[in-house]
A tleap script that builds the chain and sets N, CA, C and O, in Angstrom:
source leaprc.protein.ff14SB
mol = sequence {
  NMET LYS THR LEU LEU THR LEU VAL LEU ALA
  SER ALA PHE ALA MET PRO VAL MET ALA ALA
  ASP GLU ALA PRO LYS THR LYS PHE VAL CYS
  LYS GLU VAL LYS ASP SER LYS THR GLY LYS
  PHE LYS LYS GLN CYS LYS GLN ILE LYS ILE
  HIE LYS LYS TYR GLU GLY THR ALA VAL PRO
  ASP LYS LYS SER LYS CLYS
}
set mol.1.N position { 7.928 33.844 42.307 }
set mol.1.CA position { 8.315 32.638 42.868 }
set mol.1.C position { 7.297 31.799 42.953 }
set mol.1.O position { 7.459 30.637 43.328 }
set mol.2.N position { 5.938 32.373 42.558 }
set mol.2.CA position { 4.951 31.286 42.310 }
set mol.2.C position { 4.911 30.474 40.962 }
set mol.2.O position { 4.604 29.303 40.742 }
set mol.3.N position { 5.370 31.599 40.048 }
set mol.3.CA position { 5.734 31.221 38.778 }
set mol.3.C position { 6.663 29.963 38.680 }
set mol.3.O position { 6.383 28.925 38.081 }
set mol.4.N position { 7.669 30.196 39.281 }
set mol.4.CA position { 8.732 28.983 39.343 }
set mol.4.C position { 8.532 27.986 39.924 }
set mol.4.O position { 9.082 26.916 39.663 }
set mol.5.N position { 7.662 28.185 40.861 }
set mol.5.CA position { 7.203 26.794 41.556 }
set mol.5.C position { 6.073 25.881 40.684 }
set mol.5.O position { 5.922 24.661 40.744 }
set mol.6.N position { 5.400 26.760 39.937 }
set mol.6.CA position { 4.435 26.279 38.990 }
set mol.6.C position { 5.179 25.576 37.855 }
set mol.6.O position { 4.829 24.411 37.667 }
set mol.7.N position { 6.053 26.017 37.135 }
set mol.7.CA position { 6.850 25.416 36.509 }
set mol.7.C position { 7.583 24.108 36.656 }
set mol.7.O position { 7.657 23.280 35.748 }
set mol.8.N position { 8.117 23.970 37.839 }
set mol.8.CA position { 8.686 23.068 38.359 }
set mol.8.C position { 7.785 21.977 38.725 }
set mol.8.O position { 8.254 20.841 38.660 }
set mol.9.N position { 6.757 22.102 39.042 }
set mol.9.CA position { 5.658 21.150 39.515 }
set mol.9.C position { 5.190 20.403 37.961 }
set mol.9.O position { 5.197 19.216 37.636 }
set mol.10.N position { 4.830 21.526 37.257 }
set mol.10.CA position { 4.366 20.912 35.581 }
set mol.10.C position { 5.384 20.331 35.081 }
set mol.10.O position { 5.051 19.392 34.358 }
set mol.11.N position { 6.859 20.545 35.184 }
set mol.11.CA position { 7.508 19.582 34.462 }
set mol.11.C position { 7.919 18.318 35.044 }
set mol.11.O position { 8.553 17.465 34.423 }
set mol.12.N position { 7.485 18.200 36.440 }
set mol.12.CA position { 7.579 17.090 37.159 }
set mol.12.C position { 6.867 15.971 36.936 }
set mol.12.O position { 7.305 14.820 36.935 }
set mol.13.N position { 5.249 16.488 36.660 }
set mol.13.CA position { 4.042 15.451 36.200 }
set mol.13.C position { 4.292 15.172 34.556 }
set mol.13.O position { 3.747 14.236 33.971 }
set mol.14.N position { 5.072 15.994 33.994 }
set mol.14.CA position { 5.146 15.891 32.486 }
set mol.14.C position { 6.337 14.871 31.851 }
set mol.14.O position { 6.302 14.263 30.782 }
set mol.15.N position { 7.298 14.891 32.773 }
set mol.15.CA position { 8.241 13.767 32.579 }
set mol.15.C position { 7.714 12.177 32.657 }
set mol.15.O position { 8.025 11.404 31.751 }
set mol.16.N position { 7.116 11.850 33.491 }
set mol.16.CA position { 6.503 10.464 33.431 }
set mol.16.C position { 5.522 9.994 32.296 }
set mol.16.O position { 5.487 8.839 31.872 }
set mol.17.N position { 4.772 10.969 31.877 }
set mol.17.CA position { 3.838 10.960 30.959 }
set mol.17.C position { 4.857 10.602 29.442 }
set mol.17.O position { 4.643 9.634 28.712 }
set mol.18.N position { 5.750 11.436 29.266 }
set mol.18.CA position { 6.736 11.359 27.991 }
set mol.18.C position { 7.262 9.648 28.301 }
set mol.18.O position { 7.092 8.916 27.326 }
set mol.19.N position { 7.754 9.105 29.310 }
set mol.19.CA position { 8.264 8.174 29.399 }
set mol.19.C position { 7.531 6.812 29.157 }
set mol.19.O position { 7.948 5.697 28.841 }
set mol.20.N position { 6.340 7.289 29.409 }
set mol.20.CA position { 4.995 6.195 29.222 }
set mol.20.C position { 4.916 5.657 27.705 }
set mol.20.O position { 4.720 4.507 27.313 }
set mol.21.N position { 5.139 6.889 26.943 }
set mol.21.CA position { 5.126 6.256 25.483 }
set mol.21.C position { 6.037 5.021 24.881 }
set mol.21.O position { 5.789 4.146 24.051 }
set mol.22.N position { 7.142 5.323 25.626 }
set mol.22.CA position { 8.464 4.272 25.148 }
set mol.22.C position { 8.462 3.184 25.778 }
set mol.22.O position { 9.411 2.405 25.679 }
set mol.23.N position { 7.392 2.930 26.543 }
set mol.23.CA position { 7.340 1.335 27.247 }
set mol.23.C position { 7.121 0.293 26.115 }
set mol.23.O position { 6.474 0.348 25.069 }
set mol.24.N position { 7.854 -0.640 26.665 }
set mol.24.CA position { 7.471 -2.241 25.494 }
set mol.24.C position { 6.414 -2.551 25.296 }
set mol.24.O position { 5.705 -2.384 26.288 }
set mol.25.N position { 5.879 -2.973 24.398 }
set mol.25.CA position { 4.576 -3.863 24.140 }
set mol.25.C position { 4.566 -5.066 24.403 }
set mol.25.O position { 5.519 -5.724 23.986 }
set mol.26.N position { 3.637 -5.660 25.073 }
set mol.26.CA position { 3.580 -6.949 25.272 }
set mol.26.C position { 2.574 -7.844 24.542 }
set mol.26.O position { 1.715 -7.433 23.761 }
set mol.27.N position { 2.753 -8.923 24.840 }
set mol.27.CA position { 1.625 -9.935 24.089 }
set mol.27.C position { 1.423 -11.269 24.934 }
set mol.27.O position { 2.401 -11.775 25.484 }
set mol.28.N position { 0.174 -11.833 25.038 }
set mol.28.CA position { -0.309 -12.672 25.700 }
set mol.28.C position { -0.275 -14.042 24.986 }
set mol.28.O position { -1.116 -14.283 24.120 }
set mol.29.N position { 0.635 -14.915 25.306 }
set mol.29.CA position { 0.690 -16.093 24.569 }
set mol.29.C position { 0.599 -17.681 25.487 }
set mol.29.O position { 1.364 -17.999 26.398 }
set mol.30.N position { -0.303 -18.335 25.063 }
set mol.30.CA position { -0.669 -19.418 25.495 }
set mol.30.C position { -0.156 -20.862 24.880 }
set mol.30.O position { -0.054 -20.951 23.657 }
set mol.31.N position { 0.102 -21.756 25.541 }
set mol.31.CA position { 0.326 -23.102 25.007 }
set mol.31.C position { 0.001 -24.350 25.863 }
set mol.31.O position { -0.109 -24.324 27.089 }
set mol.32.N position { -0.150 -25.529 25.025 }
set mol.32.CA position { -0.884 -26.550 25.696 }
set mol.32.C position { 0.279 -27.216 26.410 }
set mol.32.O position { 1.379 -27.209 25.856 }
set mol.33.N position { 0.119 -27.803 27.619 }
set mol.33.CA position { 1.055 -28.643 28.441 }
set mol.33.C position { 0.515 -29.819 28.886 }
set mol.33.O position { -0.568 -29.738 29.466 }
set mol.34.N position { 1.042 -30.934 28.742 }
set mol.34.CA position { 0.461 -32.254 29.516 }
set mol.34.C position { 0.926 -32.593 30.624 }
set mol.34.O position { 2.094 -32.882 30.888 }
set mol.35.N position { -0.198 -32.561 31.475 }
set mol.35.CA position { 0.057 -32.701 32.981 }
set mol.35.C position { 0.533 -34.078 33.237 }
set mol.35.O position { -0.112 -35.004 32.745 }
set mol.36.N position { 1.721 -34.356 34.040 }
set mol.36.CA position { 2.278 -35.479 34.213 }
set mol.36.C position { 1.467 -36.298 35.025 }
set mol.36.O position { 1.533 -37.506 34.796 }
set mol.37.N position { 0.674 -35.888 35.972 }
set mol.37.CA position { 0.088 -36.910 36.985 }
set mol.37.C position { -1.283 -37.326 36.162 }
set mol.37.O position { -1.474 -38.499 35.842 }
set mol.38.N position { -2.085 -36.431 35.889 }
set mol.38.CA position { -3.414 -36.971 35.227 }
set mol.38.C position { -3.463 -37.297 33.956 }
set mol.38.O position { -4.347 -38.074 33.596 }
set mol.39.N position { -2.533 -36.779 33.013 }
set mol.39.CA position { -2.278 -37.265 31.533 }
set mol.39.C position { -3.207 -35.924 30.699 }
set mol.39.O position { -3.155 -35.824 29.473 }
set mol.40.N position { -3.879 -35.134 31.400 }
set mol.40.CA position { -4.650 -34.109 30.756 }
set mol.40.C position { -4.113 -33.026 30.264 }
set mol.40.O position { -3.070 -32.700 30.829 }
set mol.41.N position { -4.591 -32.098 29.082 }
set mol.41.CA position { -3.893 -30.899 28.885 }
set mol.41.C position { -4.056 -29.611 29.151 }
set mol.41.O position { -5.037 -28.982 28.753 }
set mol.42.N position { -3.065 -29.080 29.882 }
set mol.42.CA position { -3.749 -27.695 30.528 }
set mol.42.C position { -3.221 -26.630 29.702 }
set mol.42.O position { -2.264 -26.882 28.970 }
set mol.43.N position { -3.820 -25.260 29.732 }
set mol.43.CA position { -3.208 -24.059 28.935 }
set mol.43.C position { -2.225 -23.413 29.962 }
set mol.43.O position { -2.516 -23.103 31.117 }
set mol.44.N position { -1.054 -23.266 29.372 }
set mol.44.CA position { 0.024 -22.518 30.164 }
set mol.44.C position { 0.233 -21.147 29.489 }
set mol.44.O position { 0.733 -21.083 28.366 }
set mol.45.N position { -0.144 -20.065 30.164 }
set mol.45.CA position { -0.175 -18.807 29.710 }
set mol.45.C position { 0.938 -17.736 30.322 }
set mol.45.O position { 1.298 -17.883 31.490 }
set mol.46.N position { 1.440 -16.728 29.570 }
set mol.46.CA position { 2.268 -15.708 30.216 }
set mol.46.C position { 2.359 -14.744 28.825 }
set mol.46.O position { 2.233 -14.981 27.624 }
set mol.47.N position { 2.641 -13.538 29.622 }
set mol.47.CA position { 2.741 -12.305 28.919 }
set mol.47.C position { 4.387 -11.952 28.639 }
set mol.47.O position { 5.193 -11.732 29.543 }
set mol.48.N position { 4.676 -11.949 27.307 }
set mol.48.CA position { 6.019 -11.810 26.865 }
set mol.48.C position { 5.937 -10.226 26.218 }
set mol.48.O position { 4.956 -9.588 25.837 }
set mol.49.N position { 7.553 -9.827 26.263 }
set mol.49.CA position { 7.535 -8.469 25.487 }
set mol.49.C position { 7.990 -8.817 24.033 }
set mol.49.O position { 8.667 -9.800 23.730 }
set mol.50.N position { 7.471 -7.769 23.095 }
set mol.50.CA position { 7.908 -7.798 21.953 }
set mol.50.C position { 8.802 -6.774 21.626 }
set mol.50.O position { 8.636 -5.554 21.648 }
set mol.51.N position { 9.940 -7.562 21.269 }
set mol.51.CA position { 11.131 -6.273 20.884 }
set mol.51.C position { 11.244 -5.834 19.697 }
set mol.51.O position { 10.814 -6.504 18.758 }
set mol.52.N position { 11.728 -4.856 19.544 }
set mol.52.CA position { 12.064 -4.105 18.070 }
set mol.52.C position { 12.858 -4.878 17.280 }
set mol.52.O position { 13.925 -5.259 17.762 }
set mol.53.N position { 12.496 -5.268 15.899 }
set mol.53.CA position { 13.792 -5.938 15.057 }
set mol.53.C position { 14.535 -5.112 14.521 }
set mol.53.O position { 13.952 -4.107 14.114 }
set mol.54.N position { 16.074 -5.172 14.297 }
set mol.54.CA position { 16.464 -4.223 13.580 }
set mol.54.C position { 17.252 -4.978 12.226 }
set mol.54.O position { 17.838 -6.048 12.388 }
set mol.55.N position { 17.203 -4.376 11.038 }
set mol.55.CA position { 17.604 -4.799 9.899 }
set mol.55.C position { 19.156 -4.471 9.835 }
set mol.55.O position { 19.670 -3.360 9.961 }
set mol.56.N position { 19.727 -5.570 9.632 }
set mol.56.CA position { 21.527 -5.155 9.361 }
set mol.56.C position { 21.942 -6.105 7.983 }
set mol.56.O position { 21.197 -6.637 7.160 }
set mol.57.N position { 23.220 -6.095 8.065 }
set mol.57.CA position { 23.821 -7.247 7.141 }
set mol.57.C position { 23.844 -8.658 7.548 }
set mol.57.O position { 23.866 -8.992 8.733 }
set mol.58.N position { 23.838 -9.499 6.554 }
set mol.58.CA position { 23.607 -10.889 7.115 }
set mol.58.C position { 25.099 -11.255 7.382 }
set mol.58.O position { 26.128 -10.687 7.017 }
set mol.59.N position { 24.910 -12.333 8.099 }
set mol.59.CA position { 26.189 -12.842 8.833 }
set mol.59.C position { 26.888 -13.723 7.705 }
set mol.59.O position { 26.126 -14.480 7.103 }
set mol.60.N position { 28.287 -13.732 7.316 }
set mol.60.CA position { 28.933 -14.441 6.198 }
set mol.60.C position { 28.739 -15.731 6.780 }
set mol.60.O position { 28.487 -15.895 7.974 }
set mol.61.N position { 28.894 -16.939 5.671 }
set mol.61.CA position { 28.877 -18.134 5.931 }
set mol.61.C position { 30.431 -18.333 6.159 }
set mol.61.O position { 31.339 -17.639 5.703 }
set mol.62.N position { 30.516 -19.438 6.966 }
set mol.62.CA position { 31.719 -19.903 7.571 }
set mol.62.C position { 32.417 -20.851 6.161 }
set mol.62.O position { 31.824 -21.544 5.334 }
set mol.63.N position { 33.541 -20.618 6.271 }
set mol.63.CA position { 34.261 -21.515 5.186 }
set mol.63.C position { 34.701 -22.929 5.795 }
set mol.63.O position { 35.281 -23.156 6.858 }
set mol.64.N position { 34.206 -23.905 4.701 }
set mol.64.CA position { 34.614 -25.153 5.411 }
set mol.64.C position { 36.493 -25.329 5.174 }
set mol.64.O position { 37.215 -24.873 4.287 }
set mol.65.N position { 36.818 -26.185 6.384 }
set mol.65.CA position { 38.115 -26.648 5.985 }
set mol.65.C position { 38.306 -27.733 5.478 }
set mol.65.O position { 37.627 -28.736 5.698 }
set mol.66.N position { 39.498 -27.637 4.550 }
set mol.66.CA position { 39.814 -29.063 3.805 }
set mol.66.C position { 40.872 -29.753 4.257 }
set mol.66.O position { 41.170 -30.833 3.746 }
savepdb mol mol.pdb
quit
């Protein structure tokens, strides 16, 4: 019984560790924005996700109508 309990607890703690490897990567990006009241520039920063790019076939050009 103790062995079964130990296996169940070990698997419960191992699952979140495996899922954490697949978390999306993030990037910190800043841009300069002009304040409308003072006229000074401020940095506006945010954290964004980096998505995986997939390669595929090109979209065919649309034929023009005559």
